[in-house]
N, C-alpha and C positions, 0 to 999 in steps of 0.2 A: 504494500500500500504506500503510495507516494503522493505527497502534496508539495507545496513550495512555500517559501517565505515571501510574503508581500513586502515586508519591511523589517528592519532591525532598528530598535528605538532605544535611545539613551536619555536618562533624566539628569538635568542639572539641579542645582539647589533652588528650591522655591520657598520663600518665607511667607507664611500666611497664618492667620488666626486659627484656621481650621486644621492646620498641620498637627498630627497626633504626637509628634516628638516634643518633649519638654522644651527643646530649644526653638520650637516654632518653625522647623525646617522639614521639608518633604522632598522626595525625589519622584513623586507620582507623575509630574508633568514631563512625559517622555516624548521625544521627537525623532522622526526617522533620520538616519544618517546614511551617507554614501560610503561605498567602499567596504572593505573587510574589517570586521570587528573581532578582536581576540576574546575568547571565552576561557576564563580560568575557573578553578574549583569554586571560587567565591562569587562568580557571576561574570557579567560583561565588563570588560575594561572601559573605564570612563563613565560608568553608570553610578549616580549617587543614590545611596540607600539611607533613608532617614528612619527613625523609630526602630532601631535594630532589635528591640525586645520582641517585635512582631513581624519584622521583615528581614529578608536576607538570611544568611546561614546556609549550610550545605543542602538542606531539604527544600530551600526556597531560593536557590541561586539564580534561577531563570524563570520568568513568567511568560506564558504563551496565551494568546487569545485569538480566536478565529475571526477572520474578516466577515464570514457569513453571519456570525452572531452580532458583530458590530453593525452589520447592515440591518438586522432586525431592530436594534435599538434606534438606528437612524430613522427608520420608517415609523416606529412607535412614537418617537419624540418629535418628528418633523424637523430634524436638524442634521447638519453634516457632522459625521463622526469619523475622523481620520485615524491612521495608524498611531498607536501610542496613547490614545485617549483613555484607555482602561488602565493605564500604567503598565502596559505589557512591554516586555523586551522584544518579543517575537510576535509579529502579526502573521498568521498563517492563512493559507487558502487550500481547500480540498483536504483538510486534516480534521478528522472527527475528534475535536479536543474534548468535548463533553463525554464522548463515548470512549475516550482513551482508557485503557486498563491500567490500574495502579501497578507500577513496575515495568510497564512496557518501555521499550527503548527506541529512541529516535536517532537516526544518523542525520545530522544537519551540518552542511558544510563539511569540515574536517573534524567536528566535535561529535561526541556520543553523549546523549542526554537520557535521563530516566524519569518517567512520570512519577510524581510522589503524592500530590494532594491537590484538592481544589483551593481556589482563593475564596476567603470569607470576606465579604464587604465590610468596610469600616467607616467611621465618621470622616476620616480624611478623604476617602473616595467621594462621599456625599458632598463634602465641602468643596472639593475640587470641581465637581460638576454643578454646584449650586443648586442641588436638589435634596431638600430635607428628607423626602420619602424614598430616596434612591436605595437605601439598604433593604427596605421591605420589597420594593419592586424587583431589585436584582435577585433577591432570595427566591421570590415566587417564580421568576423566569428560569432559575436553576441552570444557567449556562455560564458557569463561573470562571472558565479558563483553568489552566493547569500550571502548577509549579513543577519545576524539574530540577533534579540534581545533575551535576556534571560528572560523568564517568570518565570521559577522555577530553582533555583540553584541546582547543582548536580555534578555527576562525569561521565566522559566518557572515553572510551578506545577502541582501535582497536578491531574490531569484533562485537561491539555493534550493535544491530538493529537500523535502522532509520525508524520510523513509522510515517506516516502522519495521525494525529489523528483528524484534523479539517481542512476544506478548505472553504473559503468564496465563496459565490455564484456569486460574480461579475466576477470571472474567469480571471482577468487581471494578466498576468504572469511576471516573471522576464524578460524573453526575450522580451515581448511587451514593458515594461517600458524602457529597454535598447535601443531598436530600436527607440522608440518614442523620446527619449531624445538625440539621436545621429544622425542617418541617415534618419529617417522616421518621420518627424514632423507631417505628416498627421494623425498619430496615437495618438497625444497628447490629443484630446478631450476625448478619452476613459478613460484617467487617472483621470478625474475630479470627478468621482464617486467612488473613491477608498479611503475610509477613513483611511485605514491602512497604506497608504504611509506616510513616514516621512514628517513633515511640510515643511522643506526646498525644497523638491521635489515638493510638492503641490504648493508652491508659485512660483517656477521656471516655472512650467507648466502654471500657470495663467498669469505670465508675458509674456511668449512666445505666448500666445493666445490673449494677449491684454486685459485681464480681470482685474478687481480691486482685490486687495488682499482680501483673505477670512477673 
């Protein structure tokens, strides 16, 4: 299965009242860049990450969002939404991001990435868009985009193929994890057998099911 990158987006420092970081700085305002961009274990070189308590780290090194899902929002809101508007590093086309299986691996440019978890909307996102009800609407839509960890460092650029090179047999997707941890707790038991889920999510699932920590 092969899609492609529409854009690679980097964020500079934005200072705003709505920024979640105590310093009032955010890197959510990401813009497309030209040429090749190095990807390291910590993420894309040149990308600012604010509020590191909730953003960045190995399990959230890269964030991908589908152009098709952005198009849905553009039609829903009647406004233009370009690459990077969701704070994503990679804007994809013809990649089923919501249907990506936790732990599946993408070959992108010369890098190898692994799908880890969905993005959970926050007040910084709502403030950036100027929509107080965005968290609720984003949650109901349940097309959250996917965080990825970097398994092999490399370089990426707009137009690069995105190839799914491995997919775990458990079949639990980004969309399922998002719905289970937001609006559909009846789906939580299915997450217990997904070893590729980051530890904090595994422990959250066990707490909500009343199970002892693993």
